[in-house]
N, C-alpha and C positions, 0 to 999 in steps of 0.2 A: 567423121562418123565412125561408130564402132563396127566391127565385123558383123556378118549375118548371124543373128541369134535365134533363128527359127521363126516359125509363123505365129507362135503364141507367146505372150508376155504374162508370166505368172504374177498375180497380185501380191502374193506373200501373206495373205490372210487365211488362217487355218479354216478350212471348210468352204470358203468362198470360191476358190479355184475349182472345187468339186462341183459347186452349184453352176459355175460358168463353163463346165466341161473342159477345163484346161487353162482358163484365164482369159485375157483379152487378146483378140487378134491384132497383130502389129500393123502399124501404119494407118490406124483408124482413130477416130475421135469418139470418146464415150462420155456419158453424163452420169454423175453420181449425185443424186438429189435427196434432200431430207431436211427437216426443220433443225434449228440449232440444238445441239446436244445429242444428235443421233450417231456421231462418230465419223463424219465425213473427213475431217482433217486427219484423224488417226489412221483411217484406211488409206488415205492418199500418201501419208508418210510411210506406211508399210509398203505401199506400191513402189515408191522411190527407193526405199532401202533394199527391196528385193532386186531392183535393177542394179543398184550400186554393188550389191554382193556378186552380181554376174559380170561386173566390169563395165557396166553401161554408165554413160554420163546422164545426169538427171537435172531437171530444172523445176523449181517451185516458184511460180509467179503469184504473189499475194497482193490483192487489192484491198483486203479487209483487215488482216492481222499484220502486226509488225514482225520482223525477223526474230526479235527477242522473245515474243510470245510463242512463235513456232518452235523455237529451240527449247523453251521452257516446257512446252507441251510434250515434245519428244522426250525430254529428259525425265518427265514424270512417268514415262513408260519404259525407262531404261534404254531408250533409243539414242544412238550417237550419230549425228548428222556430220558425215565426213566431207572430204574435199570433192568427192564424186557427185555431191548434191549441191547445186547452187541455188541459193534463195535470193530471189529478186523482189525487193519490196517496192512496189509501184505506187508512187504518190503523185498527185497532180503537179505539173510543172509550176514553179513559183510564179511565172508570168501570168498564169491563169488565175492565181490567187490574188493578184494585184488588181485592185478595183479600177485603177487607171487604165490598165491594159484590157479590161473587159468591155470597154466601150467600142462596139463594132457593129456593123450591119448583120454579122452572123451571131447566132445565139452562142453563149459560152458553152453550152452543152455540146454543140457541134464541134467546137475546137477541142473540148476535153475528150470526146469520144474518138476523134481522129488521132489525137496525140497519144491517148491511151493505147490504141491499137498499134501505133507506130512504135511505142516503147516496148510493147510485148514482142513484136517481130524483131526489134533490135537486140533484145535480150536473148532471143532464140538464136540469132545469127552469131552472137558472141560465143555462146556455149556449144551450139550444135548438139543438143542432147538427143538421146533415144527415147526418153520418157519425160513427159511434161505434165505438170499439174497447174491449173489456173483456178485460183480461189479469190473471188467467186463471181459467178455470172450476174448476181443481183446488182453489183455495182455497174456492170456494163448495161444491164437492162434499164437502170435508172438514167444513165447517160443517154441512151438511145431515145427514150421518151415515147416512142411509138413501136408497135409490134413489127411494122414493116422495116424500119431502120434496124431494129434489133435482129430480125431474121437475116437481113443482108449482111450485118456485121458478123454473125455467127457463121454464115455460109463462106464469107471471105476468110475467116480464120480456119475453117475446116479445109478449104481448098489449099490454103498455104501450108498447113501442117501435113496434109496428105501427100503433097508433092515432096515435102522434106523427109518423109519416111519415119516420122516420129509417132509414138503411141501417146495419145493425149487424153487426160482425165479432167473433165470440166466439173467443177463443184457448183452446186446451186442450193442455197439455204432456204429457198421458197419464201423469202420475206417480202419480195417486191410484188409479185402477182402469181399466186399459186394456181390460177386458172390458165395461165399462159403456157401452152404446150408447144411453143414454137420450136424449141430445141429438140424435142422428141422426134420430130419428123426429119431433122437434119442429121443428127448423130447416128453412129453405127449401132450403139446399144445404150440402154438406160437401166440403171440400178436405182431402185427407190428404197429409202430407209424410213422407218416409222418408229415412234416411241409411244407406248401406251401407258396409261396411268390407271391401274386397277383401283377398286375402292379401298383395298387394303393390301399392304405389302409393297415391295420394291417395284420400280418401273419395269416394264417389259419392252424389249425392242425386237423388231422383226424386219426382214427385208424381202424384196421381191424383184426379180428381173422382169422388167416390163417389155423389153425389146432387145433382140440381139440378132442382127441380120445374118442370114446364112449359117446359123449355128443352132444346134439342138442343145438346150440348157435344161436345168432342173427347175420346172415351173412351180408356182405356188409360193406361199410364205415360208420363210425360214427364220427361226429364232436366232438371235445372236446376243452376245454380251460384250461390254467393254471392261476389260480387266487390266491390271498392271502388265504391260507387255504388248498391249494392242487389242484389236477386235478379234473375237472368235465366233465363227458362224457354225450353226448346227443344221446341216442340210436335212431337209424333210426326208423322213425314212420311207423308202419304197421297198417293201418286202420282196417284190418280184425280182429285184436285182441280186438277191442273196439266196442262193440255193446250194446246198451241199448234200453229198451222199453219206448216209449213215445206216447202221443196222437198227431196225425198229424192234429192239428187244423189249421184253416186259421186265420192269424194274421193281424190286421189292421195297416196301416201306420199312421193313425191319420188324413189323408186328404181324404175325401170321393171321390173326383174326381180321385185321384191316385189309391185308392182301386178299383174304377170302371174300370180304365184302366187295372188293374191287375186281373180283374175277381173276385173281392172280397177281395183280399189281398195276402199275402205271406204264403205259407204252412210251418208249423213248420218242422225243420230238413231239410231245403233246402238251396241252395246257389244262390245268385243273383249277376250278373255282371252288373255294371253301366259303360257304355262305351260312350266316346264322346271326342271332342277336349277340350283343356284347357279352363277353365272359364265357362263351361256350367253348373256347379253346381253339379258335380258328388258326391263330398264329402257331400254337403248339402242334397242330396237325401238320402245318407246313414245315415247321422246324424238324419234325420227325423224318420227313422225306429228305431234308437237308442233311441231317445226321447220317441217314442211311447212305446218301451219296458219298459223303466224306469217308464213311467206313469202307465203301467199295474202292476207295483210292481216287475218287474224282474230286473236282473243285466245284464249289458252290458259291453263290452270291446272294446276299440279302439286302434289300432296300427297305428301310424302315421309315415310315412317315409318322407313326402314332406313338412311339414309345422311346423313352430315353435309353441309350445303349447300356449305361451302367445298371439300370434297373432290369433290363432284359437279360444281361449277363448273369446277374445275381439270381434272378427268378429261374432261368433255365438250368443253371448249375445245380440248384437245389433239387432238380428233377433228373439229374444225371447227364445233362447235356452241357459240356464245357465249350461254349462258343469261342471264348477267348483263346483257349488252347488251339482250337481249329484255325482261328485267324493267325495266331502267332506261328503256326506250322506251315502257313501259306496255302492251306486247303480251303479257306473261307474268306471271301471278300464281303465285308459288311459296311454299310454306310447309312448314317442317319440323315434324313433329308428335311429341309425346312420348306414346307409347302408355300410359305409366303414369299420366298426368295427364288423360287425355281420355276422356269418355264417348261412346258411339256417337251419342247424340242431338246432342251438341255438334259432333261431326265432320260429321254430315249437315247441320247448320245452316251450318257453314263452307263446305261444298261448294255449298249452295244460294246463299249470299251471293256466292260467287265467280262464279256463273253470272248472277245478277241484277245484281250491281254492275258487273262488268267485261264482261258479255255473253260470257263464255268459251264457245266452241263446241267445244273439245277439252279433256277432263279426263283427267289421268293420276293413278291412285292406285297408289303403289308402296310397299308391296305389301299384298295381302290378308292375308298372314301378320302384318304389323304391325297391320292393322285388327283381326284376330282377337285379337292381344295386348292391344289397347285394351279388350277386353271378354271376359277369360278366363273369367268366371263367367256369361256370357250364353249362353242356349240358343237364341237367335233370330238368330244371325248371318246365316243364309241369308235370313231375312225382311228384316233390315236392308238387306242388299245388294240384294235384289230390289226393295224400294221405292225405294232410291236410284237404281238403274239405270233403273227405269221412269220416275222423275221426270226424269232427265237425258235419256233418249231422247225424252220428250215435249216437252222444251225444244229439241229439234233439236241437242243436243250429242252429240259422239262421246266415249265413255268407254273408257278403256284401263286394265285391271287386270292386275297381275302376280301370279303365284303361284309361289313356290319349292317345288319338290317335294323330298322326301327321297330321297337317293341320288344317284349320278352316272351310272351305266350300269345296264342291266338293268331289273328291275322298279322302277317309281317309285311313290311314294305321296304324295298331297297331304294337307295338314293339314285341308283343307275342300274338298268337291267343289262347285264353282260352275260347272262346264262347261255344265250345262243352262240356266243363267241367261243366259249370254252369247250374243249373236247370232253371233259369230265366235270361233273358238278357233284360235290359232296355237301349234303345238307345237315346242319347241326341244329338241334332243338333242345329246349328245356321241357321237362314234363314233371308233373307232381304225382307222387305215389306214396300213400300212407304217411302224409304229413311231411315228406322230404322232397327237396328239389333235386331232380336227377337230369341226366343228359342222354340224348339219343342221337345216333348218326345213321344216315342212309345215303346210298348213292342213287341219285335220280336220273343220271344221264352218263353214258359212256359211249363215245363214238367208235372207239378202237377195239371193242370186243364186248363180251358178256360181263355181267356183274350180278351180284345178289340183289333181289328185290325185297330183301328183309330190312327190318329196323333193329339196330343193335344198341344196347345201352353201353356207355363207356364211362370211365372214371379217370379223373386226373389226380394223381397222388405223387408222393415223393419219388416214385420210380417211373414217373412219366405217364404215358397213356396206357390204359388197359381196356380192352373191349370184351364185352360179355357175349352171351348167347343171344340169338334173335329173340325179339320180344313178340313171340307168337301168341302169347296169352293176353295181349292187350289190343284194344282198338281205340283209335283217336290219339295216339302218341304225338303225332305231328301237330295236332291242334293244342297240345299242352295239357289237356285234361283227359287222360286215358280211362277207358272202362275195362275192368277185368272180365275176360271171357273164359278163362281157364284157371282152375285152382292149381294146376301144375306149374304155373309160371313162377320162375325164381329170378329175383333181382340180384344185382351184384352186391357184395358186402360194402358197407359204408367204410369211411376212413378209419373208424375205431375198431374195425374188424367185425362188427355186427352186420346182420343182413336181414332181409325181409323175404320170408317164404310164404307163398299164398297156397 
C-alpha cells in the first residue's frame, strides 16, 4: 500500500471538490449514480487520474465496458491511462457460459454472483490499490435477483474494502431498478447526476450530493458540463461566503446631468437596473458607466445576450465609445453568450471568474431577458439573480442590468420583476411631443442616497448620450402622452439641430 496521503482524496473534477468540501474521505465507499450519458465514467477516470498523479495505485473494475472502450473514452478527453491505473475487465467465467456446466441444483445466478465477487476481491489483492472504481452495480443487482441478496453483497464488499483502507467509488447507471435505494443506506456518501432536456437548446446537466456522513457539504443542485478534458462542475453560488472590505465611494457616470439625476452618481458596491421598452437606450446607459469606469483606470466586464458583438462594436464606436480598443488594452472583458447553450450555474461562474481574474469593478449584464431565456424552465430566476447581485456587491463591483419591457407607450409589463432586488432603478420612456418621438429618463429608486425626483429628456446622437433640463412643463410623460402645463417648457434640439420651444 502507498504511504499515508491524508484524510481526504481529491476527485480531481473542477468544482466538485468544492461541493464536497475537500473531496472524498479516505477508506470509505461512495456511490456515484446517474442515467447513461451523465458522465459517471468520465468523473471516475478523473478520480483515478488524480490519485495516479499523487503516486497512488488505482484500479478500475469494469463489468459493463471493455478495456478498449474505456481507453478510447479517456483518449477522447486527452486523458492518458498510465501504469499506475490497472483496468480489470471482469467477464463471466467460461464455465458459466457453458450450457453443460450450468446443470446444477444451484441457480446459475448464484454461481455467477459468487464468482463475480471472488474475481473482484482477487483483482484487488493483486493490485492493492488506494483508489478503486467498480462499474457498474447494475450488473451485480441483476445477478443478485433480490434486494436482500443485493444488500448483503454490497455490505460484504463495503466491509472488505473498508478493512483494506481503499477509497472506493461505486457506479450505478440506474437501469436495473431506479427505486431500489439499498446502496444509499450502506455507503458513506451518494452523488446523484441528472440530465435534463429543455424544449429548445442543448441538454442541461446538474448534480446533487444526497448524502455524506459526518461531512458538511454544499447542498442543492449544481450545474455541470462535460467538455473535452473532463467534467466541470459549477458550485451553486452562496453570496454569504464572499465578503470583502471596500470604500463605498460615489462614482460618476461621466455625464454631469446624469450624475445630477442620480444625486451625484452611483455608490460603489451597488446594483442598478435599467428598465424600459426596446430602443430606449438601456444598453447605452449601461455602457456609459462602463466607459466611465475604464476612464478611471478600472476594469469592466460586459456579458451580452441579445446583440452580436461586431454590431455592438460598430454602433458604439460611431458614438465615441471604442469598446474594441478597451478590450485590446486589457481594460474590458466582453463576452457574447448563447442563451440556448448556457446554464445559469455556468453563467454565474463566468461572471465570478471575470471579477476574480480581471478584477472587474463594473459589470454589465445585457439583458435579464436573455438571462431568463437561458433558463426557460427554471423557477428560481429571482434567487439566481439575487445571489449573483449580492456576490458582486460584496466584491465592491457595480452591476448594471437591463430589462426590456413589453410595449412602447402606456402600460408596460416586464417579463420578470427584479426592481426590488436592485439598489437603483433607472426608468426610460418614450413620449410624443409635437409629432416627434422623444425619450425621457427618471430615477425611481435609490437605496444608497438621495436622487432627483424629476423627469429629464435625453437624446442619443453621434456624441452619445445627452440629457436636457427637467421636464417641469409637462404632465403625463411616463404614460407616453404628455400634456403641456407651462409655455416656458423647452425641449432638446432634434438631431438636425432644430428644436421645439413652447
